[in-house]
C-alpha positions, 0 to 999 in steps of 0.5 A, a space after each residue: 688289715 682292712 675292716 668294713 664297719 657295717 652301720 645298721 639301724 631301725 629305719 622305722 625309728 628315723 632320725 630327725 633332720 637335726 639328729 641326722 645333721 649332727 651325726 653327718 657332722 660327727 661322722 665327717 670329723 671321724 673320717 677326717 681324724 682317721 684320714 689324718 692318721 692313715 686309717 681311712 679308706 672310704 665312708 658313706 651313708 646309704 639311702 633307705 631300703 626303700 631305694 634298694 634293688 636286690 639281684 639274684 641269678 637262678 638257673 641262669 635267669 637274672 631275678 630283680 626285686 625291689 627292696 633289701 635282701 632280707 627283712 630284719 628290724 635293723 637295716 644297713 645304713 652306711 659304712 666305714 672302710 678302714 685300715 687298722 692294725 688289728 681287730 682291737 683297733 677296728 673295734 675301737 673305731 667302730 665304737 666312735 661311730 655316732 650311730 653305734 649309740 642308736 644302732 649296731 656297727 658290725 666289724 668284718 675283716 676284708 679279704 684282699 684278693 690279688 689282682 683286683 684294681 685299686 683306687 
């Protein structure tokens, strides 16, 4: 089953450049290990919410606003998309993501819709 591991962090407490590079290196190592075990599908950090744009359609009109969908203390900062045998395995992998030590990793099963293109 596919799981999306959504990484949330407080953008008002940014990492130092050294911490960021260490996090990227550790995340890359985890991704390589998951890939070797056939569990890796995708992973990437996201730019800060200051780069976000939100789109809503209401009454047939597209509304575009700068910023994220919701104002919260923690913002979505990246993700891992994995293939795990069950929720327990997905939770174990989520706990190994470096930002789980500083933020939150939300684990959500992915609904697979037949007919969607595959990579």
